[in-house]
N, C-alpha and C positions, 0 to 999 in steps of 0.2 A: 042873510044867515050863512049862505054858502061861502061867500067871500071871507066872512069872519072866521068860519071854521077852517078855511084854507090858511088864513094868517096864523091861527093858533097852532095848526100842525107844523107850519114852517118854523115858528118860534121854538116849538118842542124839538124839532129836528136839529135846529142850530144850537140849542142850549148846551149840549155836552161840550162843544168846542169853545164856547164863549164864557161859560160859568167857571168860576175859580174852584180849585179842588177843595180848599179849606172853607167849607160851608156846612151849616147844620140847621137848616130850616125844618119845619114840620113836614113839608112836602118831601124832603129828602129821606125822612125816617118812615113816614106813613103816607105814601102817595096813593094807596089803593082807595077805591070808592067807599068801602065799608068804614073808613076812618076819617072821612071828610068833616063830619060833624056828629053831634050826639045822636041825632035822629037816624042818620045812616048806620051808626054803630049799633043802636038799639034794634034796628031792622035786621042787621046782619046776625045779631045774637038770636033773634027769633027764628032764624033759618039754620041754626046750629045742627040740628039732627039731619035734615036732608043734605046739608053740605058735608057733614061727617061721613054719611053713607056714600056720597059721591067720591070723596077722597080715599075711602077704604078700598075702592075698586079701580080708581084711576091710576094710570101709569104714564110716566114721561116717555120720551123717545130719544134715540141717539141724537137726532138732529136738533131737538130742543135743548139738550144739554151742551151740544157742541157749538151751536150757532146762536139760537134765540137768547139764551140766558147770558151769553158772554157780552151782549150789548149793554147789560146792566152796569158793567164796569167802566163803560165809556171809553177807556183805553185798554188795549190788549196787553197781556203779560208777554214779556220778551222771550222769544225762542232762542235760547243761548246755551243749552245743555246738550252734551253728547253722551254716548254710552260710557265713556271714560269718567265723565263727571258723575253719572248715576252710580257707577260702581263705588266710587269713593264717598259719595253722599250716603249710600247704603252702609258702607263700612263705618263711616263716622257716626251715623245714627244708631247703629246696632251695637257696635263694639264700644261700650262705655265701661262703667265701673262694675257691672254685673259679674263678668267673668272673674274679676279679682276679688270681689266681696263674697259672692254666693258659693263659689266652688268649694272653698275650704269648709264652710259651714255644712253643706249638704254631704260632702264626702265623710266628714267626721260623724255626723248625726244619723244619716239615713242610708247612704249607698256604699261607703267604703271605696275601694279602688274601682268598683263598678260605676262610679260617677261618670266615667267615659261613656257608658251605655245610656245613662240618663241624658247626657248632652246629645248623643246620637238620636235617641227617641224624640227629644224635643226639636232637634234640628230637622228631622224628617217631617214632623208635624208643621213646623214653620215653613218648610219648603213647599208643602202641599198648599198652604195658604198663599204663598208667593206665586205659585202657578196660577191660581184663580185670579189673583190681583193683576197678574201680568196680562192675561187674555183680555180682561176688561180695560186695562190701561191702554192697550194697543188699539182696541176697537173704539173706545170712548176716551181719547186723550184730553181730559179736562181736569181742572184744579180740584174738583170735588172728591176725587178718589172714591172710596166706598159709598159715600153719600149718593153720588150720581149713579153708581152701579145699582144700588138698591132701589133708587127712585125709578129707574128704567124698568127693572124686572119685578120688584115686589110692591111697588106702589108708593104713593105719597106718605101714607100713615106710617108704614114700616120704616121708610126713609127718614121720617121725622124722629122716630124713636132712636134710630141709629145716629141721626144728626145730633140729638141731645147727648147721646153717649160719646160721640166723637168730640164734642166740645168739652164734655166732662173729662174725658180721657186727656184731651189736650191741656186743659187747665191744671188738672190734678197731676198729670205726668210732669209738666214743666215745674210745678211747685215742688214735687218730690225730688226732681233732679237738683233744683236749687238748694233744698235742704241737705241733700247728700253731698253736694259740693262743699257746703259750709262745714258739714261734719268731718269730711275727709281732710280738709285744710286744717281744722282744729286738731285732728288726730296727729297730723304731721308735726304740729307745734308741741302738743302734749298728748302722748299716746293714751293716757288714762282719762282724758276729759274731752269727749267729742262735742260737748256743749260749751266749750270754752268761749266761742264767739257769740253766744246767745245771752239774752237778758231775761231773767226769770221774773214773772209777775205773779205773786202768790195768790192774788185774789181771782185769777182766771182759773178755769177748769183744767184738770190734768189733761195733757195732750195738746193744749192750746195756750199754755202758760210760759213757753220758752220763745221769746220773740227773736227773730233771726234777720237782722238788717243786711248781713252779708249775702244771704240767699236772694234778697230783693235786688241788691246791687248787681249780682251776677246775671239775674234775669233781665234787668234793664239793659245791660251791656250787650248780651247775646241777641236780644230782640232788636236793639238799636242797629247792630251790624246787619241783621236780616232785613231790616227796613231800607238800608242804604243801597241794596242791589243784590239780585240773585247770583250774578256772575262773581261778584266780589266774595260773597259768602261761600260759594262753591270752591273758589280758589283757596281761601283760608282753610277750609275743611280738608282739601286735598293735601296741602302742605303738612298740616298737623297729623293727618291720618297716615301719611308716609312715615312720620316719626314713630307713631304707635306701632305700625307694622314692623319696624326695625326692632323695637323693644320686645315685641311678641316673639319674633324669630329668636332673639337672644334668650328669652325665657325658655323656649322649647328646646333649643340646642343645649343650654346648660343643664336643663332638667334631665335630658336623656344621657348626657355625658356623665353626670354625677348620680344618676338614678341607680337603684338596685331592684332587680326583678323580684327579690325576696319580699320587698315591701308590698307587692301586689297579691300576696297570699295572707289570708283568704280573699278571693276576689269578690265574693258575694256574701259578706258577713251579715247583712240584713235581709238577704233573700230578694226575690223579684219585687215584692211589695215596696221595699226600701228604694229600689231603682226607680219605680214609677212615682213614688212620693217625691223623690228628689227631682224627677223630670218635670213635675208640675211647678216646682219652684224655679229651677234653672231656665225654664221656658222664657222667663222675662229677660234673660240675657239676649234673646233673639228678637224681641219686639223693637219696632222702629222702622222696619222696612215699609210699612203702610204709609209713612210720611213721605217716602221717596216716590210712591205711586202718584201722589198729588202733584208731582213736578212734571207729569206727562204733558201738560199744556205748554210748558216751556222747553220741551225737548224737540230738537231739530228734526229727527227722523224717528218717530215713536215706534214704527213697526220693526226697526232694527235695534235701536238703542235700548228700549225698555226691556226686552227679553234678556239681552246680554247684561245690562246693568243690574236687574233685579235677580234673575235666576243665577247668573254667574257669581254675583257677590255673595248671595246666601249660601250657595254650595261651598264657596271658599271659606266663609265664616264658620260653617258647620265643621269642616275639617280642622280649622284652626282651634276651635273650642275643644274638640275631642283631644287633639294633641296637647293642648295646655293642661287639660284635666289629667291626662295620663302622665305628663311630666311632673305635675305636683305630687301625685300619689306614688310615683317612683322615687322622688327625692326624699319624701317623708312618709313614715308609716301613718296610715289614716287615723289611728288613735292618738297620734302626737301632733296632728295638724292644728295650728292655731286658728280658731274659727273667726277671729276678728281681723287678722292680717295674715292670711295663709301664705301667700307668696313671699311677702317680706320676711317673715320669720323663717320660712324654708331656706331662703338664701343665707340667713344668719347661721342656721344649723349646719350648712355645708361650708362655712367660713368665708362667705362673701357678703359681709355686712353692708358694704357700700351699695350693693345692688338693690337693697330695699328702698333706697331713695329714688332710684330709677323707676322701680315698679310703682311707687306712690305717685310720682309725677305723671307717669303714664296713665294711671287710673284717673287722676284729676283732669288730665287733658282729654281723656275719653268722655268724661261727663260734660266737658265744655263743648266738644264737637256734637254730642248728642243734643245739647241745648240749641246749638246753632241750626242743625238740620231740622230739629223739632220746631223751631221758630218758623222756618220756611214752610214746613208741611202744615202746621196748625193754622197759619194764616190763610193758606190756600183752601183748606177745608172750610174755614169760616167764610171765605169769599164766595164759594159756590153755594153755600147754605143761604147767604144773603142775596145772591143772584136769584134764588128761588123765592125770596121774600119770606122765608121761614123766620128770619130775623130781619130787622130793617135793612133795606137795600143800600143804605148809606155805607155799610161795612163792605160792600162789594167794589167800591170805587178804587181804581188803580191810579197811582200817582203818575202823571205824565213824564216826569224826569227820571225817577228811580225805577219805574216799571214794576213797582211792588204794591201790594194792598196795605197801605200804611194803617188805615183805620182798623182793618181786621187784625193786624198784628198788635196794635195798641189794645184792642179789646182783650185778647188772650194774655197779653203782657200784664195789664192792670189786674185782671182777675187772679192770675197765677201768682203775682207778687203779693197780693193781699193774703191769699191762702198760705203761701210759703212763709209769710211773716209770722203767722199764728200757729199753723197746724204741724204736728209732729209727723214723722215718716210712717209710723204704724197706723195712724189714722188715714193717711193718704193711700197706702199700698193696696188695700183690698178693693177699693172703688176702682182704681186703675186696672187691676187684674180682671175684674168681671167685665168691664166695658170692652176691653181689648178682645177677649175671647168670644164674647157675644157677637161682635162685629165680624170677626174672622169666620165664625160659623155661618152667619147670615150671608156673607159674600159667597161661600161655597154653595149654599142653597140657591142663591141668585144665579150662579153660573149654570146649575142644572136646569133652572127655569128657562134661562136664555137658550139653552140647547134644545129643550124639548117642548117649549110652548111659545107660540106666536099668535097674537090676537087676530081673530077672524080667519085664521089659517088652520090651526090645529083642530082636528075633529073632536067633538065633545067626548066621545068614548075614549080616545087616546088621552085627553086631558084628565079624565077621571082615573084611568089606569096609572098615569104618571103621579097624580096626587096620592093615590093609595101606596104606590111604591115609595114615594118620598116620606110618607107618614111611617111606613114600616122601618125605613132606614133610621129616622130620627127616634122612633120609639125603642127600637132595639139598641141604639147607642145609649139612650137614657137608661135602658135596662142593665146594660153592662156596668154603667157608672153606679147605679143603685146597688147592684150586687157587690161591687168592689168596696163601696163605702160602708156597707153593712158587714164587712169582714167575712163575706161568704167564702167558705173554704171548699165547698163542693164544686165539681167541674160541670155538673149537669146544667146549671143555670147559665154558665158562660157558653156552653155548646149551643144551647137553645137560642140565646140572643145572637150569637155569631152566625148561626144558620139563618135566622130571620134577616139579619143585616145582609147576608150574601144573597138571599132570595129577593129582597127588596131591590138591591142593586142590579141583580140579574134581570129582574122585571123591566128595569129601565133600558138595559142593553137590547131587549127584544122590541122596544118601541122605536118608531121612526124619529130621527132627529129632524127638527124643524129649521135649524139654523146651523150652518157650517162657518167657522171662523174664516174671515177673508184673508187675514195676514198671518196671525200666529194663534195657536190654540193649545189648551191644556191636553196633554196626551192621556190616553186610557180613560176617556170619559165614558161612563159615569163613575168608574172605580175610584179614581184619585179624589174627585170632589166628595164622593160619598165617604171615603176614608177620612178626609179632612173634617167633615161634619162629626164623625164619630170621635176623633181624637180631640177636637175642640170641646165637645160636650163632656168628654171624660175629664179633661183638665178643669172645666168649669165646675164639675162635681167635686173636685178636690179642694175647692175653696170653702172656707168656714161659713157658718150661717150668718155671721156678722156682715159679710160681703153681700149676701143676698138681701138682707134687710136694708143696707145702705143703698143698694141698687133699686129696691122697691120704692123707698122714700124719694129718691131723686127722680124716678120715673113718674111718680104721682105729681111732683112739682112740674115736670115737663108737660104732662098732660093738661094740667090746669092752664099753663101758658098757651098750649096749643088750642084748647077750646076757646080761650078768650081772645087770642091774637093770631097765632100762626095759621090756623085753619082758614080764617076769613081772608087773610092776606094772600095765601097761596091760591085759594078758590078764585078770588078776583083776577089774579094774574093769569091763571089757567084759562079762564073764560075770555079774558081780553085777547090772549094769544090765539084762541080758537076763532074768535070773530075776525081777527086780522088775517088768519089763514084763509077763511071763507071769502074775505074781500079780495085777497090775492088771487084765489082760484076764479072768482068772478071776473076779474080783470083779464 
């Protein structure tokens, strides 16, 4: 028996190097003991409650995410990126069509010339999230991004909910960009018909009846490039982003040269409420940086490159967005801004008709680079989720030649292409918004947990105090959001909730920190993460009830899958790793 067991272990050890990448056996999808046969699966289902209870309180470790799980990919991701690559990957991911499409609409309808303040407020909120992501990415440089961070600090169950939303965000976001690309190209051909390249099927429900083959084609091409190699994709993004930067400089310079200060009066035509309503919308012009955080595993020097790449690029992007918004409102009175093609029409109004084509091409290129970087990031999220066996580990395999997770990329590509083919943009946008903000808020919470709680080290009294302070911060943030959305005009409610938020954060200041960042850390902890929680919850509260319902429905579907499959797979892997650790200690 001993010799037979030794032979089996040797075969398993050798299999990753001898087996072909292109395989799809049952063992590749469900290798866990719970899924070996019907009897073992039935036995696993009977243990659902104790296993669920165990997973609610179990947490991963830095070493598990950094070392143990990476073995599931058989081949490692190639370390080929520097801070320069990360800056332009962030620029390419974030600076898409949003600044060209959303700015005019929100300046005209909600903020007026104060749209610059909306971009500043959203930029500060995004930068707070970037700080949190950066500390985690330096400490835990793995492909999982926020999934791995939450798994380490908040446990398997919260990480699974985040993972489901990450995949939902990835698929819906890619589908939305594909539809936007198609719409923008159609508008360049015929300004009055953005559905020119789509086919209507009247028997389908509204919102799903305009079939879009162009969106599918764009997604296939972008993801195909991403599968061919990380370095190649980064280089293409770098070249195209340089072109975008040149066009943006042109827009800003022309805007200030031809602008009139009289167009900025009145500066706050819709009041402070209009500024923050616009901020909740233009915030989506900043999303995408989280995809760059997933490239940490492929970064040569994470401790140096990630802070420069993420924080540096987002600071630069915030300044650029504010200058572009100011340039637009100086060129054209906010009441005369064209909500559909603000910058293009603005150039026409100052006698530069040719420039509108430059702006249109720049916006189209921005969406293309967002798709490219998104393809890289989405596949890496999926890879780490598969490494943890929350989805079949087959998707974690890295191709030996390209050094990319082809199966993970194909999963996101196929799902997003199917959704983009049928679903309209208004159906997609609210789901994407909710998922993004929820994850940003959870990462800020996880950072506070990382600093103030360490298992078997933090005294119970300190843990209770920390949890009370965290509850006060979250509750007071929700209170501000509730008052704002109920159109509360009195200042008393705002003062009370603000004081509670301050006291909750101050309480954390007085507690001893259990962990100090080894390489790079968020400054002013707990103030900045606490402020990030408040701002993300505030923006979450600005979404309509439809977004909440769609999020609730998708979460129920995720929970059903988790109870039937994901829970048992991750439980088996966790206990298998635990047994191996004990054997190693015994040796």
